[in-house]
All heavy atoms as an XYZ file, in Angstrom:
734
protein
N     109.128     91.910     34.462
C     109.120     92.514     33.145
C     107.622     92.684     32.734
O     106.868     91.831     32.851
C     109.796     91.642     32.081
C     109.802     92.175     30.791
C     111.278     91.460     32.589
N     107.347     93.899     32.093
C     105.927     94.307     31.761
C     105.787     94.944     30.551
O     106.804     95.357     29.861
C     105.334     94.952     32.902
N     104.526     95.157     30.102
C     104.038     95.853     28.905
C     102.890     96.854     29.210
O     101.896     96.747     28.689
C     103.550     94.660     28.020
C     103.917     94.909     26.566
O     104.855     95.729     26.184
N     103.261     94.290     25.630
N     103.149     97.672     30.289
C     102.121     98.583     30.767
C     102.184     99.901     29.983
O     103.158    100.564     29.822
C     102.306     98.936     32.179
C     101.790     97.834     33.070
C     102.506     96.688     33.398
C     100.723     97.892     33.920
N     101.881     96.031     34.332
C     100.763     96.592     34.703
C      99.681     98.798     34.104
C      99.700     96.389     35.529
C      98.704     98.402     35.029
C      98.729     97.194     35.637
N     100.999    100.231     29.245
C     100.870    101.385     28.383
C     101.052    102.669     29.296
O     100.637    102.610     30.439
C      99.558    101.176     27.627
C      98.823    100.363     28.508
C      99.723     99.469     29.273
N     101.374    103.750     28.593
C     101.387    105.032     29.220
C     100.056    105.416     29.972
O     100.099    105.971     31.020
C     101.797    106.167     28.281
O     103.026    105.774     27.568
C     101.888    107.511     28.854
N      99.029    105.034     29.338
C      97.678    105.392     29.895
C      97.373    104.690     31.263
O      96.617    105.186     32.023
C      96.542    104.978     28.980
O      96.506    103.653     28.701
N      98.297    103.716     31.498
C      98.012    103.060     32.905
C      99.220    103.078     33.757
O      99.449    102.189     34.546
C      97.711    101.391     32.555
C      96.406    101.393     31.746
C      95.524    100.183     31.938
N      95.212     99.967     33.370
C      95.308     98.727     33.980
N      95.754     97.687     33.327
N      95.196     98.610     35.126
N     100.053    103.986     33.449
C     101.357    104.069     34.174
C     101.236    104.351     35.727
O     101.962    103.776     36.512
C     102.172    105.151     33.594
C     103.625    105.228     33.997
C     104.371    103.870     33.675
C     104.419    106.312     33.227
N     100.122    105.007     36.079
C      99.894    105.270     37.469
C      99.608    103.993     38.138
O     100.081    103.807     39.296
C      98.711    106.318     37.718
C      98.598    106.802     39.060
C      99.834    107.510     39.695
O     100.562    108.112     38.838
O     100.084    107.427     40.871
N      98.827    103.264     37.496
C      98.518    101.769     38.159
C      99.752    101.002     38.303
O     100.042    100.289     39.302
C      97.457    101.048     37.244
N     100.618    100.999     37.318
C     101.936    100.333     37.322
C     102.716    100.746     38.595
O     103.191     99.904     39.302
C     102.647    100.589     35.979
C     104.122    100.248     36.045
C     105.198    101.210     36.145
C     104.803     98.949     35.940
N     106.408    100.584     36.171
C     106.213     99.184     35.990
C     104.328     97.772     35.743
C     107.213     98.144     35.831
C     105.220     96.694     35.651
C     106.546     96.952     35.709
N     102.882    102.031     38.670
C     103.581    102.619     39.915
C     103.051    102.192     41.212
O     103.716    101.833     42.115
C     103.712    104.102     39.738
C     104.677    104.473     38.637
O     105.609    103.853     38.346
N     104.340    105.591     38.022
N     101.622    102.296     41.338
C     101.038    101.848     42.513
C     101.175    100.483     42.814
O     101.413    100.036     44.003
C      99.552    102.261     42.309
O      99.415    103.659     42.186
C      98.791    101.902     43.575
N     101.047     99.600     41.866
C     101.173     98.105     42.046
C     102.571     97.758     42.428
O     102.712     96.864     43.281
C     100.604     97.373     40.852
C      99.044     97.560     40.613
C      98.708     96.905     39.293
C      98.368     96.803     41.729
N     103.551     98.281     41.823
C     104.939     98.051     42.304
C     105.095     98.283     43.692
O     105.676     97.423     44.462
C     105.922     98.866     41.369
C     106.170     98.476     39.956
C     107.231     99.301     39.459
C     106.625     97.064     39.826
N     104.710     99.535     44.111
C     104.875     99.806     45.628
C     104.085     98.875     46.383
O     104.577     98.466     47.498
C     104.460    101.332     45.799
C     105.217    102.389     45.229
C     104.752    103.684     45.409
C     105.563    104.810     44.754
N     105.100    106.114     45.079
N     102.803     98.556     45.989
C     101.938     97.629     46.813
C     102.692     96.205     46.925
O     102.654     95.745     48.057
C     100.566     97.457     46.170
N     103.256     95.773     45.870
C     103.839     94.395     45.980
C     105.080     94.370     46.898
O     105.301     93.572     47.715
C     104.344     93.968     44.562
C     103.317     93.723     43.531
C     102.341     92.698     43.832
N     101.204     93.029     44.636
C     100.141     93.611     44.269
N      99.954     94.044     43.087
N      99.216     93.977     45.159
N     105.868     95.574     46.890
C     106.949     95.583     47.817
C     106.571     95.636     49.265
O     107.002     95.062     50.116
C     107.796     96.851     47.478
N     105.547     96.471     49.568
C     105.004     96.701     50.863
C     104.311     95.362     51.438
O     104.697     94.931     52.537
C     103.987     97.902     50.996
C     104.776     99.148     50.664
C     103.371     97.976     52.320
C     103.944    100.343     50.468
N     103.460     94.817     50.611
C     102.720     93.637     51.147
C     103.545     92.422     51.288
O     103.230     91.607     52.153
C     101.538     93.289     50.245
C     101.814     92.752     48.854
C     100.593     92.482     48.054
O      99.475     92.780     48.499
O     100.908     92.119     46.880
N     104.587     92.289     50.538
C     105.534     91.121     50.611
C     106.778     91.392     51.391
O     107.648     90.565     51.476
C     105.843     90.611     49.243
C     104.584     90.085     48.465
O     104.120     89.145     48.970
N     104.244     90.772     47.380
N     106.834     92.628     51.892
C     108.132     93.033     52.702
C     109.324     92.578     51.905
O     110.121     91.869     52.378
C     108.044     92.475     54.078
C     109.123     93.245     54.978
C     106.661     92.653     54.728
N     109.465     93.104     50.662
C     110.596     92.810     49.797
C     111.017     93.949     48.913
O     110.260     94.928     48.796
C     110.329     91.492     49.067
S     108.942     91.801     47.855
N     112.089     93.777     48.261
C     112.547     94.726     47.268
C     111.732     94.317     45.920
O     111.620     93.033     45.687
C     114.057     94.655     46.946
C     114.780     95.317     48.103
C     115.339     94.491     49.168
C     115.010     96.685     48.145
C     116.183     95.008     50.114
C     115.659     97.225     49.224
C     116.266     96.355     50.147
O     116.961     96.904     51.164
N     111.399     95.120     45.122
C     110.742     94.835     43.837
C     111.501     95.629     42.729
O     111.723     96.722     42.812
C     109.284     95.285     43.843
C     108.592     95.153     42.344
C     108.528     94.342     44.785
N     111.860     94.747     41.662
C     112.381     95.435     40.397
C     111.358     95.184     39.320
O     110.998     94.139     39.009
C     113.672     94.657     40.142
N     110.894     96.343     38.875
C     109.781     96.430     37.881
C     110.372     96.919     36.537
O     110.993     98.080     36.554
N     110.325     96.178     35.543
C     110.900     96.584     34.196
C     109.748     96.712     33.214
O     109.008     95.763     32.890
C     111.947     95.457     33.773
C     112.571     96.007     32.312
C     113.082     95.362     34.796
N     109.553     97.995     32.800
C     108.455     98.139     31.682
C     109.157     98.682     30.519
O     110.153     99.454     30.394
C     107.499     99.121     32.288
C     106.166     99.246     31.528
O     105.872     98.222     30.939
N     105.551    100.450     31.428
N     108.465     98.459     29.337
C     109.034     98.831     27.991
C     108.654    100.287     27.709
O     107.903    100.889     28.325
C     108.340     97.918     26.897
C     106.953     98.229     26.754
C     106.308     97.378     25.571
N     106.721     98.055     24.299
C     106.175     97.752     23.133
N     105.275     96.894     23.012
N     106.525     98.383     22.076
N     109.464    100.691     26.697
C     109.240    102.012     26.099
C     108.947    101.965     24.731
O     109.178    100.911     24.038
C     110.435    102.944     26.342
O     111.552    102.448     25.671
C     110.785    103.175     27.751
N     108.368    102.917     24.111
C     108.197    102.971     22.655
C     106.668    102.835     22.368
O     105.809    103.097     23.101
N     106.402    102.620     21.006
C     105.093    102.533     20.538
C     104.889    101.229     19.782
O     105.790    100.595     19.185
C     104.815    103.701     19.539
C     104.978    105.031     20.281
O     104.302    105.231     21.211
O     105.805    105.787     19.874
N     103.611    100.828     19.664
C     103.145     99.810     18.829
C     101.824    100.270     18.185
O     101.427    101.403     18.444
C     103.062     98.342     19.509
C     101.865     98.387     20.586
O     100.998     99.141     20.433
O     101.912     97.431     21.426
N     101.255     99.485     17.321
C     100.030     99.985     16.526
C      98.869    100.488     17.491
O      98.115    101.206     17.117
C      99.566     98.960     15.726
C     100.887     98.201     15.405
C     101.709     98.269     16.649
N      98.833     99.966     18.710
C      97.730    100.353     19.540
C      98.006    101.102     20.783
O      97.137    101.666     21.376
C      97.016     98.990     20.087
O      97.919     98.192     20.720
C      96.435     98.253     18.856
N      99.192    101.181     21.253
C      99.614    101.869     22.530
C     101.022    102.544     22.408
O     101.847    102.131     21.566
C      99.651    100.851     23.622
C      98.272    100.415     24.091
O      97.423    101.341     24.493
N      97.972     99.121     24.027
N     101.237    103.459     23.399
C     102.573    104.050     23.684
C     102.973    103.483     25.006
O     102.094    103.382     25.891
C     102.384    105.561     23.703
O     102.190    106.062     22.430
N     104.259    103.355     25.166
C     104.700    102.917     26.499
C     105.936    103.771     26.896
O     106.794    104.108     26.191
C     105.341    101.420     26.315
C     104.326    100.522     25.758
C     104.140    100.395     24.399
C     103.469     99.795     26.642
C     103.177     99.544     23.836
C     102.526     98.912     26.039
C     102.374     98.843     24.727
O     101.421     97.951     24.209
N     105.761    104.334     28.122
C     106.760    105.382     28.591
C     107.639    104.792     29.712
O     108.221    105.567     30.388
C     106.011    106.612     29.137
O     105.041    106.179     30.164
N     107.835    103.552     29.793
C     108.751    102.970     30.855
C     108.133    102.839     32.139
O     107.071    102.289     32.332
N     108.830    103.405     33.104
C     108.389    103.257     34.509
C     109.334    102.224     35.256
O     108.910    101.752     36.389
N     110.351    101.732     34.672
C     111.334    100.813     35.227
C     111.794    101.434     36.523
O     112.201    102.634     36.557
C     112.379    100.555     34.305
O     111.954     99.860     33.214
C     113.441     99.611     34.946
N     111.689    100.604     37.691
C     112.215    101.083     38.907
C     112.534     99.898     39.913
O     112.051     98.792     39.754
C     110.988    101.924     39.629
N     113.308    100.239     40.876
C     113.733     99.402     41.942
C     113.069    100.049     43.204
O     113.325    101.211     43.522
C     115.196     99.198     42.027
C     115.699     98.354     43.158
C     115.265     96.970     43.172
C     117.232     98.525     43.307
N     112.224     99.264     43.869
C     111.387     99.842     45.002
C     111.846     99.050     46.330
O     112.103     97.793     46.271
C     109.960     99.527     44.852
C     109.385     99.996     43.441
C     109.129    100.193     45.864
C     109.358    101.430     43.179
N     111.933     99.807     47.415
C     112.266     98.992     48.617
C     110.932     98.444     49.373
O     109.814     98.782     48.900
C     113.230     99.857     49.536
C     112.385    101.017     50.324
O     111.230    101.175     50.173
N     113.183    101.952     50.927
N     111.193     97.812     50.404
C     110.127     97.126     51.195
C     109.175     98.082     51.855
O     108.142     97.768     52.311
C     110.673     96.262     52.202
C     111.824     96.936     53.026
C     111.351     97.544     54.267
C     113.104     96.826     52.616
C     112.383     98.147     55.019
C     114.080     97.466     53.411
C     113.679     98.184     54.563
O     114.650     98.799     55.304
N     109.501     99.431     51.825
C     108.570    100.513     52.317
C     107.883    101.144     51.233
O     107.049    102.057     51.505
C     109.429    101.538     53.130
C     110.147    100.950     54.400
C     111.088    102.071     54.935
C     109.183    100.463     55.398
N     108.118    100.638     49.960
C     107.363    101.303     48.823
C     108.046    102.606     48.288
O     107.552    103.299     47.475
N     109.312    102.710     48.684
C     110.079    103.915     48.191
C     111.010    103.683     47.120
O     111.578    102.461     47.039
C     110.953    104.408     49.431
C     110.103    104.895     50.620
C     110.940    105.054     51.941
O     112.007    104.465     52.018
N     110.439    105.860     52.670
N     111.121    104.488     46.178
C     111.964    104.271     45.032
C     113.377    104.307     45.412
O     113.852    105.231     46.068
C     111.764    105.312     43.903
C     110.506    105.099     43.113
N     109.341    105.486     43.403
C     110.431    104.493     41.869
C     108.484    104.988     42.449
N     109.108    104.543     41.480
N     114.184    103.426     45.049
C     115.588    103.389     45.221
C     116.201    104.033     44.074
O     117.118    104.912     44.191
C     116.301    101.917     45.451
C     115.647    101.429     46.788
C     117.730    101.935     45.424
C     115.989     99.981     46.948
N     115.795    103.632     42.861
C     116.200    104.255     41.545
C     115.107    103.987     40.599
O     114.359    103.086     40.719
C     117.535    103.667     41.086
C     117.334    102.127     40.796
C     118.076    104.314     39.965
N     114.996    104.971     39.697
C     113.923    104.853     38.659
C     114.530    105.372     37.311
O     115.179    106.287     37.321
C     112.742    105.575     39.019
N     114.031    104.781     36.194
C     114.456    105.244     34.818
C     113.722    106.488     34.581
O     112.733    106.775     34.989
C     114.138    104.163     33.861
N     114.329    107.274     33.782
C     113.711    108.492     33.170
C     112.426    108.172     32.376
O     112.587    107.149     31.428
C     114.684    109.410     32.361
C     115.794    109.888     33.205
C     115.407    110.888     34.353
O     114.642    111.606     34.035
N     115.861    110.723     35.536
N     111.270    108.833     32.314
C     110.282    108.642     31.461
C     110.620    108.820     30.037
O     111.415    109.595     29.610
C     109.252    109.679     31.877
C     109.692    110.231     33.177
C     111.175    110.114     33.285
N     110.024    107.894     29.219
C     110.145    107.966     27.755
C     111.559    107.800     27.239
O     111.959    108.362     26.079
C     109.509    109.289     27.293
C     107.961    109.306     27.465
O     107.332    108.347     27.127
O     107.525    110.276     28.020
N     112.440    107.180     28.013
C     113.889    106.943     27.549
C     114.130    105.409     27.834
O     113.859    104.913     28.795
C     114.754    107.702     28.423
C     114.791    109.129     28.022
C     115.807    110.048     28.733
N     117.137    109.340     28.738
C     118.309    109.857     29.529
N     118.071    110.814     30.232
N     119.292    109.229     29.373
N     114.818    104.829     26.777
C     115.314    103.556     26.957
C     116.693    103.630     27.641
O     117.584    104.279     27.102
C     115.515    102.857     25.611
C     115.951    101.458     25.643
C     116.036    100.944     24.267
O     115.202    101.186     23.288
O     116.964    100.090     24.071
N     116.806    103.017     28.762
C     118.055    103.180     29.571
C     118.063    102.003     30.534
O     117.148    101.446     30.909
C     118.232    104.542     30.301
C     117.210    104.650     31.447
C     117.278    106.066     32.141
O     118.486    106.536     32.254
O     116.389    106.599     32.493
N     119.336    101.641     31.031
C     119.636    100.686     32.006
C     119.845    101.481     33.194
O     120.524    102.538     33.304
C     120.768     99.904     31.710
N     119.169    100.991     34.336
C     119.518    101.542     35.699
C     120.016    100.556     36.509
O     119.814     99.259     36.399
C     118.140    102.198     36.252
C     117.183    101.141     36.447
C     117.723    103.331     35.343
C     115.887    101.579     37.134
N     120.669    101.024     37.633
C     121.292    100.105     38.633
C     120.992    100.765     40.036
O     121.118    101.853     40.136
C     122.796     99.832     38.552
C     123.176     99.114     37.173
S     124.856     98.701     37.211
C     125.800    100.123     37.753
N     120.664     99.836     40.994
C     120.542    100.361     42.421
C     121.111     99.343     43.287
O     121.230     98.134     42.878
N     121.255     99.663     44.558
C     121.788     98.701     45.560
C     120.711     98.437     46.478
O     119.881     99.228     46.823
C     122.927     99.221     46.228
C     124.210     99.334     45.480
C     125.447     99.795     46.156
O     125.421     99.416     47.437
O     126.291    100.306     45.649
N     120.587     97.161     46.885
C     119.657     96.708     48.001
C     120.562     96.340     49.214
O     121.720     95.920     48.965
C     118.807     95.583     47.474
C     119.492     94.304     47.095
C     117.893     96.104     46.371
C     118.648     93.054     46.769
N     119.941     96.380     50.349
C     120.672     96.084     51.619
C     119.794     94.895     52.303
O     118.809     95.288     52.951
C     120.742     97.320     52.483
C     121.526     97.186     53.727
O     121.507     96.058     54.295
N     122.234     98.094     54.127
N     120.327     93.634     52.099
C     119.593     92.641     52.748
C     119.635     92.637     54.249
O     118.706     92.238     54.868
C     120.186     91.364     52.190
C     119.976     91.104     50.737
S     118.155     91.131     50.314
C     117.523     89.666     51.191
N     120.759     93.145     54.860
C     120.755     93.258     56.346
C     119.696     94.197     56.752
O     119.008     93.916     57.888
C     122.102     93.641     56.814
C     123.225     92.429     56.559
C     122.751     91.150     57.073
O     122.406     91.059     58.201
O     122.855     90.185     56.268
N     119.492     95.359     56.136
C     118.486     96.242     56.524
C     117.055     95.608     56.374
O     116.174     95.789     57.261
C     118.692     97.517     55.607
C     117.728     98.574     56.052
C     117.970     99.779     55.053
O     119.022    100.478     55.245
O     117.012    100.039     54.192
N     116.845     94.828     55.307
C     115.610     94.189     54.995
C     115.313     93.118     56.172
O     114.394     93.063     56.806
C     115.598     93.586     53.712
C     114.309     92.684     53.393
C     113.117     93.443     53.545
C     114.516     91.994     52.093
N     116.379     92.409     56.557
C     116.198     91.364     57.529
C     115.863     91.977     58.922
O     114.977     91.614     59.651
C     117.501     90.489     57.701
C     117.702     89.546     56.481
C     119.089     88.765     56.729
C     119.308     88.054     55.485
N     120.705     87.393     55.517
N     116.553     93.090     59.269
C     116.231     93.837     60.412
C     114.860     94.308     60.536
O     114.214     94.225     61.497
N     114.298     94.834     59.397
C     112.984     95.340     59.385
C     111.935     94.113     59.463
O     111.093     94.213     60.252
C     112.670     96.025     58.092
C     111.228     96.591     57.959
C     110.967     97.801     58.503
C     110.348     95.871     57.278
C     109.717     98.276     58.505
C     109.006     96.370     57.138
C     108.698     97.556     57.713
N     112.228     93.008     58.869
C     111.433     91.851     58.998
C     111.344     91.362     60.319
O     110.400     90.751     60.804
C     111.860     90.721     57.964
C     111.528     91.020     56.538
C     112.056     89.950     55.662
N     111.606     90.102     54.235
C     111.950     89.370     53.333
N     112.809     88.330     53.543
N     111.505     89.458     52.110
N     112.583     91.435     61.098
C     112.573     90.978     62.377
C     111.627     91.920     63.339
O     111.040     91.478     64.258
C     114.039     91.060     62.941
C     114.287     90.323     64.315
C     115.789     90.317     64.518
C     116.013     88.916     65.276
N     117.461     88.799     65.444
N     111.826     93.250     63.059
C     110.920     94.163     63.899
C     109.446     94.213     63.545
O     108.599     94.571     64.243
C     111.439     95.582     63.757
C     112.844     95.843     64.268
C     113.289     97.187     64.285
N     113.227     97.918     62.947
C     114.139     97.791     62.006
N     115.127     97.018     62.196
N     114.016     98.391     60.839
N     109.210     93.728     62.251
C     107.823     93.722     61.778
C     107.598     92.392     61.019
O     107.654     92.264     59.938
C     107.621     94.944     60.697
C     106.201     95.040     60.188
C     105.245     95.556     61.028
C     105.884     94.694     58.934
C     103.902     95.726     60.647
C     104.603     94.836     58.483
C     103.613     95.374     59.290
N     107.347     91.367     61.805
C     107.353     89.999     61.270
C     105.958     89.663     60.514
O     105.356     88.616     60.841
C     107.546     89.166     62.475
C     106.957     89.857     63.632
C     107.124     91.264     63.227
N     105.612     90.527     59.616
C     104.232     90.319     58.848
C     104.293     88.854     58.124
O     103.234     88.237     58.050
C     104.124     91.321     57.782
N     105.442     88.308     57.721
C     105.434     87.156     56.947
C     105.085     85.895     57.808
O     104.542     84.780     57.325
C     106.725     86.898     56.362
C     107.177     87.892     55.309
C     108.559     87.674     54.790
C     106.216     87.987     54.206
N     105.086     86.141     59.194
C     104.603     84.954     59.987
C     103.070     84.724     59.949
O     102.615     83.732     60.374
C     105.014     85.209     61.482
C     106.397     85.136     61.782
C     106.771     85.354     63.190
C     108.274     85.086     63.459
N     108.524     85.315     64.865
N     102.397     85.761     59.325
C     100.982     85.636     59.240
C     100.581     84.866     57.879
O      99.365     84.687     57.694
C     100.338     86.990     59.215
C     100.358     87.742     60.568
O     100.490     87.014     61.536
O     100.262     89.031     60.612
N     101.521     84.526     57.208
C     101.213     83.823     55.867
C     100.602     82.458     56.113
O     100.809     81.817     57.128
C     102.468     83.652     55.091
N      99.664     82.157     55.212
C      99.122     80.844     55.265
C      99.912     79.733     54.578
O     100.556     80.105     53.601
C      97.694     80.906     54.484
C      96.664     81.762     55.259
O      96.799     81.965     56.465
O      95.834     82.403     54.501
N      99.843     78.566     55.138
C     100.565     77.442     54.479
C      99.628     76.984     53.366
O      98.375     76.654     53.537
C     100.866     76.322     55.383
C     101.955     76.723     56.271
O     102.935     77.430     55.788
N     101.980     76.288     57.489
N     100.022     76.688     52.148
C      99.312     76.090     51.147
C     100.157     75.554     50.034
O     101.352     75.718     49.995
C      98.433     77.208     50.434
C      99.200     78.354     49.686
C      99.511     78.154     48.391
C      99.566     79.453     50.395
C     100.237     79.268     47.727
C     100.394     80.437     49.814
C     100.724     80.285     48.500
N      99.629     74.643     49.208
C     100.288     73.953     48.100
C      99.584     74.254     46.889
O      98.402     74.162     46.785
C     100.349     72.425     48.487
O     100.861     72.202     49.822
C     101.077     71.727     47.470
N     100.382     74.590     45.881
C      99.871     74.725     44.545
C      99.939     73.349     43.841
O     100.969     72.834     43.854
C     100.598     75.809     43.660
C     100.566     77.239     44.268
C     101.504     78.074     43.532
C      99.156     77.741     44.270
N      98.783     72.936     43.255
C      98.845     71.670     42.584
C      98.364     71.920     41.119
O      97.725     72.877     40.803
C      97.963     70.615     43.244
C      96.598     71.038     43.538
C      98.693     70.174     44.471
C      95.639     70.044     44.066
């Protein structure tokens, strides 16, 4: 869930795709619409697959609910063929 203004919408879209690709996962990004005293917000809510492709996206400048389907078996198959997560470092947050 986010608060990205219209002026930075391209960055929002790029970062959603990047998170999906780099983490080999589905990403659901939810952004607000409307105005406040300092900014305008045009949405950009989307469901992105692990390749960085939109599964479904909300219409710009509209408040709406969207739904999309993810396929976990397809994702598991891709992760098996491209095991990028095996390169992850072990670490502990304290």
